[in-house]
C-alpha positions, 0 to 999 in steps of 0.5 A: 400615284396613290400608294394604297398600302401605305395610305391604308396603314396610316388610318388605324380605323380601317384595320378592324372588323365589324360583325366578324367581317373586315370593315369596308368604310364607305361613309366618307361623305358623312365623316372621314376616318382620321390618319395617324398624323392627325391623331398624333398631332391632337394627342401631342398638343393635349399632352405637351403644348395645351394652353389658351391662345393669344392672351397668355405670356407663358411658354405654353400659351406661346406654343399653343398660339403659334400652332393655332395661327400656324394652322390658319396659315395652312388653311390659307395656303390650302385655299390659296386665299389672299390673306390669313386674316380672311380665314375664320375658324368656326365649328363647321360648314353649318356654322359658317353659312349661319354666320354669313346669313346672320351677319352679312344677310341681316346687315345687307339684305332687305325686303324684296331682295332675292337669294338663289339656291339650288334643289341639290342643297344640303339643309345647312344651305337652306335653313339659315336663309329661311330663318333670315327670310322670315325676319327680313322678308327677302325671297328665296328662289330655287334653281332646278336640277336636270334628271341626271342630277346636273344643275339646270344652268339655263334655269339658273340664269333665268332666275337671276335679276337685279333683285338677286343679292346672293347665289348660295350653291354647293360645290359638290352635292353630298347626295348626287356627287354632282360637281357644279361649275362654280366659276361659271356660276360666280360669273353669272352672279357677279354679272347681276351684281350679286355675291356667291357663297360656296358650300365646300363641305364635300369638295375640299377632300376630293379636288383642288380648291383655289378661291381666287380662281373660283372667284367666289365671295364666301367659301365654307368647309368642315374639318371632319370631312377633310380627315381632321377633327370634328367641331372645326371648320372654316369660313373664307370671305373676301376681306372687304366683306368681313370688314363690313359685316358685324360680329356674329357672336359677342364675348371674349377675344372678339373685342378691342375695348369694352365698357358698359356704354359700348364695345369696339371690335377686334381686327379680322379674323378675331371679330368673328371668333368669340370665346376660347376657340377649338384650339386643338381642332384647328391644329388637327385640321392643319395636320390633316391638310399637311397629310392631304398635301403630302399625297396631292389633291390632283393625284387624289382626284385622278385616283378617285375618278378611276375608282368611281368609274369602276364602282359605278360599273360594278354597282350597275351590274346588280339587278334592280339597282338604280344609281341616283345622280349620273351627271357627267362631272361627279365626285366619288359619291354613289347614291342608289336605290334597289327595287326590292328593299328600302334604303334603311334595310339595305344599310342594316344588311350591309352593316352585317357584312361589314360594309358601312354606308349611309341610308336616309335623306342625307339632310337633303329632304327637298332634293328627295322630294324632287327625286320622288324618293323617301331616301337613298343608300349612299356609298361614298369613297375616299382615296383610301378605298379600293376596287376590292371594297367596291366589289365587297359592296356589290357582293353584299348587295347581292345578299340583300337581293337574295333575302328580299327578292 
């Protein structure tokens, strides 16, 4: 069971007013609020344990290193990854995918190869492949979606061939809320000798993730959507892939030996962590994982499913509202349009009522083109949101309708 009163008390950002109204924060798909446990962990480290990691021999350096590497172990357990050295700290999902594209892609892809993505991808899982395709000459194939926002699995299967080298797919759409059948997609990719990369930016805060059970080859996520700090994220990849991949960036920490003639690389995962890392970000991410584990992702998933069902029902009661994305398996994202107002106007008017939503193309312009829309408004829920907040959203939308209708 979710103890909402206790949980909401853990998030100081929720206990404020906006424009004289109690804040209703429904922009979690963009970035989530932070619990006191994360804020305190970051503040404590800066105040008491701050030093650079790995190379120092003094006490603070040892404490910082222990905390930083302890966070890596927390991520490993959170994903059920086989080994700690398969966890690479990056700035976020975007950098993780760019790392794979620039390192694995440049090393492994050739002209004539194909990379398959889908119509529902975030720009972070489109543009890095376009950049590499311009350099290498491989082809990008796009699997379509159905009208309800589900991935067209038959069309995806038809795109795969002996030329397919990678299927790169979101676990959960940041616009539609669609949760894709990753295990099935992985099996399809592997049957054609291709690898599978999963963009987990939206999924890790809403449902349990087990990379061994999913069977994927790469998995990426961002800390700030998992109630942790910004500027920290994770790339998990199978050890044999990381071993074969060349470094993504050069500098300190990622080397074993350097001379003016040549350099050799550090062991995993440090080969991919050039320079001083975001030490406190990793520690904050570890604290966020501890917090989420204390509630339980199974409980979070169950609660959010009930909340999404309720929010969908009450949102559908507003005249002129159309929900975009009605796939059978969804996470707690509700994108919508109104027949009387542009999404940007909706977002501005909702803000005046204290309701924070996102309005725009949500870094998914090709998806918007497929949907025939310039933008949507998007309400995205977390486990600290309530039915009363869904009601507040609906009440605010009625006011929008009164103004524009």
